[in-house]
Each structure stands twice: as structure tokens, then as C-alpha cells.
N, C-alpha and C positions, 0 to 999 in steps of 0.2 A: 550405577550409571548404564547407561546404553551405548549401542553402536547406532549412529546415525549417519545417513546419507545427506549430503546438501548439495542441491543442482541449482545454479543461478546465483551468482555472486556479483550483482551489480552493486549500486549504490545502498538498496536495503539489505540484500541477502548478505553482503560482506559483515555488516555489524551483527547480524543475527547469528551467523555462523560463528562468528568470534566469540560471543556471550555463550553459545552451547557449548563450546571447547572450555571457556573460562569456568563453566560450572563442573566441569569435569567428565563430560560425555566423550567417548571415542568418535570423533567426527571425520568423516572421508567428504572431500569437497572437489565438486568438478564444475568448471565453465569452460567456454569457447574460448576465454582469453586466458593466457598463459600467466600474465600479470596479475589478474585477480587470484587465480590459484596460489602463485607464490605470496599474495597478500593474506590468504587464509592460512597458507603454512607458518607465515609469521605470527598469525593469531593463535597457533595451536593447534590447528587442522592438520590431516595427513592430506596430500594432494592425490588427486585421481588421474587416471590417463584416459579413462572412458567413464560413460555411464553404467556400462556392466562391471567394471571395476570399481565404480563408487557404490552400487547399491549390493554388491554379491552377499555381504554379510550382515546388513542393517536390518535393525528392529524397527526403524522408522526412515521414511525417506521424504525429505522437504525439498520442495520446489519453490523457486521465487522466480518468475519467467515474466517476459513483456507482455504477452497476450495468448488468447485462448487457443490459437494454432501453434502456438510453441509448446503448450502445456500437452496438446494432444500427441503432437510429434513425439516429444520426450517419453511420454508414457507408453505409446503404441507402435512407434517405429520398429523395424525388426530389430535394432540395437537399442531398444527403449528401455525403460523399467521394467515393464510387465513380462518382458522376455527373460530377464535376469533376477529380479528380487524375489527373495522369499516369500512364500504365500503367506506366511505370518505377519510380514511386516506392514504397517500402518502408512498409508500413503497420504501425506498432508500437502495439499497444494495451497500455499500462501500468495500466489498471483492474483491480480484483480482481473476477472474475466467476466463474462456474460454469464448469468443465472442459468440460462439454458445450457450453455456449453459446460459449466461447472455438474450439472444434473446428467447430462449426456456422458461425461468423463467417468463419473461415480458409476453409471450403470452399465458402461463397457468394463470398468474395471473389475465390478462385482461378479459380472459373468465370466471372470477368468479368475475369480476367487480371492480378489482383494478388497479389504475395506480402506475406502478413501474418505477424507473428509475436505472441505474448502474451507479455509482459514485465512482469508484475506486481513490484512493489517490497516491500523490507523496510527498516525503520530509521527511519518515521516523519517526522515535519515536520522536526525537528531535522537529521536526515540529508539530507532534501531539500534544505534550504537551505544545507546544507555542501558538497554535493556528494558524500556518503558513503554512498549508498544501495547496498543489494543488490539486483541483477536477477536474476530467474529466467526464464529465456527459452526458448519452446516454438516450433519452427519448423524448415525446413529448415537444413541446414548452409551451404547458400552465402548463404541469407537471415540468419542470424545472423553470417557473416563480413562482410557488409555494414554491419550496424549495431554490432558491436561497439565500435569506435572512437568512434562516436558516444554510446552508453551509459556509456562509460568518463568523458564529460564530465559526466555527473551521477550517477555510482557509483563506488564503490571495488571492488566485487566483482561480476562478471558471469559468470554461469554459463549454459552450454546444457545446458538438462535434456533436451531431447530434439524430439520431434514436437511438433506443434500441440497446445496444450492442458496439455504437461507442465509449462510453467512454471506455470500455474494449479494444477496438481496440487501442485506444490513449494509454491507460497504457502499453499494451502488445509492441507496437512499441517504446515506450519511455524507458521501462525497459531493452529491448534488446539493444537499443543504449548505456544505462547507462551501462550495463555489458560489452559490447565490449570497451567503452571508458575507465573504470576503467583498463583493461587489458592493452590496449595501453598506458595509463598514467604510469603505474607500469613500463612497460617495457622502457618507455624514462627515469624514473628517474634513473633505474638499469644501462640503457648505459651511461647516462650522469656522474653517479658514477664512473663506471668503466674506464671512460674517463678523470677523474679527477677533475668532479665538484663535489661541496657539495650538497646535497639536498637543502640547503636554497639558495645557489647562481642560481642554476636550477631553482627553483621555483621563485626567483626574477624575473628571464629573462623570462622564457616561459610563466608565467602568466600575461605577459604584452605583449607576441608575439603571433603569429599565433596558436600555440599550445595549447592555454588557452581553458580550459574546466572545467564544474562543478566538475568533477571527481579531477581535480588538486585543484582548488581554495577554495572550498568548503569542500571536503572530500578526502583530500590529503593522498594517500595511504604509503607515505614515513613519517616517523616520524620527526617531527620538524617544518616543514614549518606552519601548520595549527593546532595551540595547541588543538581544539576542536575536532579534527579528531579521528576516533578509532584507528588510527596507533600510536597514543600517549597514548592509554590505553591498551594495549595489545592485540588490535584489538577486544576488547568487542564489542558484536553485537549491532548496531544501526539496520542494515538491513543483517540479516543473509546468509550465505551461501546457506543455504536450501532454503531461500524464493527466492533469485535470481536464484538459479538452477530452482525453479518451474516456475518462471516466463519466464526464457528463453526456458523451454520445451513448455510452453503455446505457445510462440512465434514460435517455431519450427512447432508446431502442425497446428496454423495459418496460417504460411507461406505455409506449405503443400496443405491444404485446398483450397488455392486460387492460387498456382501455383506460389507464390513469392519466388525467389532466395534469400536465407540468409545465404551465404558461412560462413560470419564472425560471425553470430550468431550461426551455428552449431559448429564453433571452441569455441567459448565463453562456449556453453553448454558442451563441452566436457571437457573444462578445469575445470569449477565449478564441474562437475561431479566427476574429479580427486579429488578435495578438500574435497568433500562430502565423498568420498570412503575412504580418509585418516583420516577420523575421525574430520574434521573441521566444521561441519554441523552446529554447533552453533556459530562460529567465525563470526565476520563481513565480508562481502564479499570484501573488500578491502585487507585482508589477502591474496589474490592473489599475493600482491607485495611480500611476504616472499617466495610463491613457486617460483616465476620469480628469484628470488635472490638465489634460491638452498638452504634456510635455513629452509626447513622443511623435 
């Protein structure tokens, strides 16, 4: 078992940290929230008083932070990771940030003697808690070989996407697809209902037909067919509107940087921006179903 530092104990990080401790690793956890640290302690980790304290003896340092600016600060500020971590430590950033940011951070850290991988995740809070996340990893072959087993304690599917930044590239494209498909799924349920089909009957048919997709069968935006979906809990967030909007904006920026046409991605961004502007920032992103039905 390994010494692991875990920094960033939000909705996703808390479950990931708990699963590492459950697997038998010695996990030291840090967050700006004392309550989050206390939760990590209750899950089997040891609380840290600072980043320096957290990373001092770590073989692996995992970060799960809101945005690229936070990752850069935690890595490179005077009291950051690279000022205190062992040079032999592998730095694993599981945050969702821009591809360019991930590559810049990897380059800066490498210049200081550290191996860094970007390893964003898919699956949401439920998968983080259950240890069934999908990891998309960018970095060297040797770094990936070092961390694959560790990531397996938090996830079910571990993919090496290639060089630094490619994990973020996969996550950006995947979440753009997710945002678009959730809107399309919501439109389809609304159309079916207005044509006289119940949500349950449409689900029964389409989930076995060519329209089947994850947004339908695993995370259905219509109340009823999938009891565990947020639609059956007043759209309480598993993956909030704010997070989907952030990812869609990352996809738009990435597309513009390489001249990739993403017209549906642009429309999805505008739709989720409208939801955010309407004060639904903290609702689950599948609440777009209510907007499409005219219930908001």
C-alpha cells in the first residue's frame, strides 16, 4: 500500500479519498473546509493542516480542484505542492481544466523534476462514492504504469489517452457530447409525451432502439423510468448545471483553438447558460428537461 496525499475534498474528491483509504492506502487529506477534512478523517484518512503537511511523505499526490487557476496555485505557489513534495512523487491532477492549462502545468512541473499526469474523471458523484469512475489519463507511459493500479481503487475504467493534456482532451469532448445528448434526450421525451406516449412507454421502446444513450438509460431526465436519476429527486445535483456549463465552455475554447467546428456544442452552451442565468446553477444538468417542457 502507498502513502497518498489528497487535496480537494468536494463532492467528487471526498468519495475518491474515502475509497483510497478503504483500499488500505495511507491517505493524508487537505481542503480549505475543516468540515471536509473531518469527513475525510471519518472515512479513514488522516487530516492535514496544510498542503506542505499533506504532501511531505506522499508517493502520490492527487488534486481534485474547481478550475485551472486553482490547480496552478496549489502546484506552484510558495506553499504549494512543488515546494514540499518528494521529487519521486507522481502528481495526479483529476480536476477538469483546459487542455492547454494541463500541458502548461505538466511542463512547469517537469522542469522542477516532477512526473505529472492529467486524469480527469467521468461518472459523477455516485460513481465517485461507489469507486466506479472512468479515468482519462494524459502523461508518459511510465507515469501511467505507476498510477494505473492506484486509480483502480477509485475507478472501474482506466484509459491512457496519450501525452500530457490528452486526458483533458478526452474529458472535454466527452462532456460536450454528454451535454448535447442530454438536451436531445429531453427533447425526445417531451415530443413523445406530446404525441401521446408516456415517459415509461417511450423509455421501454427507445432504450432498446437506435436512440438509446447514457443520458436516457442511466440518467434519464424524465421522472419515472430510472428511479435513481436526479429527475426523481427534484433534480438535486449529481452533476450541476454550473459544472456542465464550465465543461461546455472549455469545449468551445478548445474547438476555437484548433479550428474544430462544434455548432451543437455552441447551442448546448447557450442553453446551459440560460439555465445558469435563471438561477438554476446548483440544479442537476438534467433539469434542462423542465426548460424544454416550459416548466421553468
